[in-house]
C-alpha positions in Angstrom: -15.6 29.7 -5.3 -12.0 28.5 -5.8 -10.0 26.8 -3.1 -8.9 30.2 -1.7 -12.6 31.3 -1.4 -12.4 33.7 -4.4 -15.5 33.9 -6.6 -15.3 32.2 -10.0 -17.2 33.5 -12.9 -17.8 30.4 -15.1 -18.5 32.6 -18.2 -14.7 32.9 -18.4 -14.8 29.3 -19.8 -16.9 30.4 -22.8 -15.3 29.1 -26.0 -13.1 26.7 -24.0 -13.0 23.0 -23.7 -13.5 22.2 -20.1 -12.8 19.0 -18.1 -14.6 19.1 -14.8 -13.5 16.5 -12.2 -14.2 15.7 -8.6 -11.0 15.0 -6.8 -9.8 13.4 -3.5 -6.3 13.4 -2.0 -6.5 9.9 -0.5 -8.0 7.8 -3.3 -6.5 4.9 -5.2 -7.1 7.0 -8.3 -5.3 10.1 -7.0 -1.8 9.3 -8.3 -2.7 8.6 -11.9 -5.1 11.5 -12.1 -2.7 13.9 -10.4 0.0 12.9 -12.8 -2.0 12.9 -16.0 -4.3 15.9 -15.5 -1.4 18.4 -15.2 0.2 16.7 -18.3 -3.0 17.3 -20.4 -3.3 20.9 -19.0 0.2 21.8 -19.9 -0.1 20.3 -23.3 -3.4 21.8 -24.3 -4.2 24.8 -22.2 -2.7 27.2 -24.8 -5.1 25.6 -27.3 -8.1 26.2 -25.1 -8.4 23.4 -22.5 -9.3 24.2 -19.0 -9.4 21.7 -16.1 -11.6 22.5 -13.1 -11.1 20.2 -10.1 -13.6 20.1 -7.2 -12.4 18.4 -4.0 -15.2 16.2 -2.6 -15.3 14.0 0.6 -18.5 12.1 -0.3 -16.8 8.9 -1.4 -15.0 6.8 1.2 -14.2 10.0 3.1 -11.0 10.3 1.0 -10.8 14.1 1.1 -11.2 14.8 4.8 -8.8 17.8 5.0 -9.6 21.5 4.9 -8.7 23.6 1.9 -5.2 24.4 3.0 -4.5 20.6 3.5 -6.0 19.9 0.0 -3.8 22.6 -1.5 -0.7 21.1 0.1 -1.4 17.7 -1.5 -2.2 19.4 -4.8 1.1 21.3 -4.7 3.0 18.2 -3.9 1.8 16.8 -7.2 2.5 20.0 -9.0 -1.1 20.6 -10.0 -1.2 23.5 -12.4 -5.0 23.8 -13.1 -7.9 25.4 -11.3 -8.7 23.9 -7.9 -12.1 24.8 -6.5 -13.6 24.9 -3.0 -14.6 21.5 -1.5 -18.1 20.6 -2.4 -20.7 17.8 -2.5 -21.5 16.3 -5.9 -24.6 14.3 -4.9 -27.5 14.8 -2.6 -29.5 17.8 -1.4 -26.3 19.9 -0.9 -24.8 19.1 -4.4 -23.2 22.0 -6.1 -25.4 23.5 -8.8 -22.8 22.9 -11.6 -22.7 19.2 -10.7 -26.5 19.0 -10.7 -26.5 20.6 -14.2 -23.7 18.2 -15.5 -25.5 15.1 -14.1 -28.8 16.3 -15.6 -27.2 16.7 -19.0 -26.0 13.0 -18.9 -29.1 11.2 -17.7 -29.3 12.5 -14.2 -27.6 9.6 -12.4 -25.4 10.3 -9.3 -21.7 10.5 -9.5 -20.4 7.1 -8.5 -16.9 7.8 -7.1 -13.9 10.2 -6.9 -12.4 11.3 -10.2 -15.5 11.2 -12.3 -15.0 13.5 -15.2 -17.3 15.6 -17.5 -15.9 16.9 -20.8 -17.6 20.1 -22.0 -17.3 21.5 -25.5 -16.7 25.1 -26.5 -20.5 25.8 -26.6 -20.9 24.7 -23.0 -22.5 21.3 -23.9 -21.6 18.2 -22.1 -19.8 16.0 -24.6 -19.1 13.0 -22.3 -19.1 11.6 -18.8 -16.2 9.4 -17.7 -15.9 7.2 -14.6 -12.9 7.0 -12.3 -11.4 4.0 -14.0 -11.1 6.0 -17.3 -7.8 7.8 -16.9 -7.3 11.4 -18.3 -5.0 10.2 -21.1 -7.7 7.8 -22.2 -9.9 10.8 -23.2 -7.1 12.8 -24.8 -8.4 12.0 -28.3 -11.8 13.4 -27.4 -10.2 16.6 -26.0 -8.2 17.1 -29.3 -11.4 16.6 -31.3 -13.2 19.2 -29.3 -10.3 21.7 -29.4 -10.4 21.5 -33.2 -14.1 22.5 -33.4 -14.8 26.1 -34.2 
């Protein structure tokens, strides 16, 4: 479900490069990610990049708001990519997509907000990046994947 509780069919991302990220409104990493992610989306969406952000309150309780509050913060940064319903990324209530992504990269739990998974056009996980790796630091990998058939 997206942040407005609309169902999302993930098959729409077939043949796209997808960056999946868990986000939080009140994290020390919020500003840099909420500035750089829209930049990448605007620059590469027409070439096939999708960014899918999942709010999560599991790390430092830094996403305590409801979906409307989360949307307000996102709008204040001018976020232009898909924002999903608030989820858990670890534990027994972890979202199935996140379970899959973790399983494809060794199975270890997500460590903090703004962990990122880069997925190629075939739906394979290309890379997992921790919070301290900024979106612009993986721009070259995004370009490489966008060039693949």
